[in-house]
C-alpha positions in Angstrom: -16.1 38.7 -28.0 -15.2 37.9 -24.6 -11.9 37.9 -22.5 -11.1 35.8 -19.5 -8.4 35.5 -17.0 -7.7 31.8 -16.7 -5.7 30.2 -13.9 -4.2 27.0 -15.1 -1.8 24.4 -13.6 1.3 26.4 -15.1 -0.1 30.0 -14.2 -2.7 32.5 -15.5 -3.2 33.3 -19.2 -5.4 35.9 -20.6 -7.5 34.7 -23.4 -9.8 36.3 -26.1 -12.6 34.1 -27.6 -15.6 34.5 -29.7 -17.3 31.5 -28.0 -20.4 32.9 -25.9 -18.9 31.3 -22.6 -15.8 30.0 -20.9 -17.5 26.6 -20.2 -18.7 26.3 -23.9 -17.9 22.5 -24.7 -16.5 23.6 -27.9 -14.1 26.1 -26.2 -13.1 23.7 -23.4 -12.2 20.8 -26.1 -10.0 23.5 -27.7 -8.3 24.3 -24.3 -7.8 20.8 -23.7 -6.0 20.1 -27.0 -3.7 22.8 -25.7 -3.2 20.7 -22.5 -5.6 22.9 -20.4 -8.1 20.4 -18.9 -8.7 22.0 -15.5 -9.0 25.7 -14.9 -10.6 28.5 -13.0 -11.6 31.4 -15.1 -12.9 34.9 -14.5 -14.2 37.1 -17.3 -12.7 40.5 -17.5 -14.0 43.6 -19.2 -13.3 43.6 -22.8 -12.8 47.4 -23.0 -10.3 47.4 -20.1 -8.2 44.6 -21.8 -8.5 46.5 -24.9 -6.9 49.6 -23.2 -4.2 47.6 -21.6 -3.0 45.7 -24.7 -3.6 48.1 -27.4 -2.3 47.0 -30.8 -1.8 43.3 -29.7 -5.4 43.1 -28.8 -6.4 44.8 -32.0 -4.5 42.3 -34.1 -5.9 39.3 -32.2 -9.4 40.6 -32.2 -9.3 41.1 -36.1 -8.0 37.6 -36.4 -10.8 36.3 -34.2 -13.4 38.3 -36.3 -13.0 35.7 -39.0 -13.9 32.5 -37.0 -15.4 31.2 -33.7 -12.2 30.4 -31.8 -10.0 31.3 -28.9 -6.6 33.1 -28.9 -4.0 33.6 -26.0 -3.4 37.3 -25.5 -1.0 37.2 -22.6 0.9 34.1 -21.1 3.1 36.2 -18.9 1.8 35.5 -15.4 3.9 38.3 -13.7 2.6 40.7 -16.0 -1.2 39.5 -15.7 -1.0 39.8 -12.0 0.4 43.5 -12.3 -2.3 44.7 -14.7 -5.4 43.0 -13.2 -6.8 43.6 -9.7 -7.8 40.3 -8.1 -10.4 42.4 -5.9 -12.2 43.4 -9.3 -12.8 39.8 -10.4 -16.2 38.5 -10.3 -17.6 34.9 -10.0 -15.1 32.2 -10.8 -16.0 29.5 -13.5 -14.4 26.2 -12.4 -13.8 23.4 -15.1 -12.4 20.0 -14.5 -12.3 17.5 -11.7 
């Protein structure tokens, strides 16, 4: 499982996914189906996300254990900006034109 901080046209979201990479065509197709066709994403350490989100993380992770898919863990941009340091983010993955 992987976790990504994804900057979309409507703001940042935090996603959990069982796909091997954020730019996996199966994952980008699922995001496009949700209206996210263009984004900038950063992988964030799964252990850090687990500590920050606790039970909601565990519930979503258990759901994802059953299938290869993606789930939005947090869509509150204000909260996301408060719990993640932009200085700690690594290389960005850019998707879309």
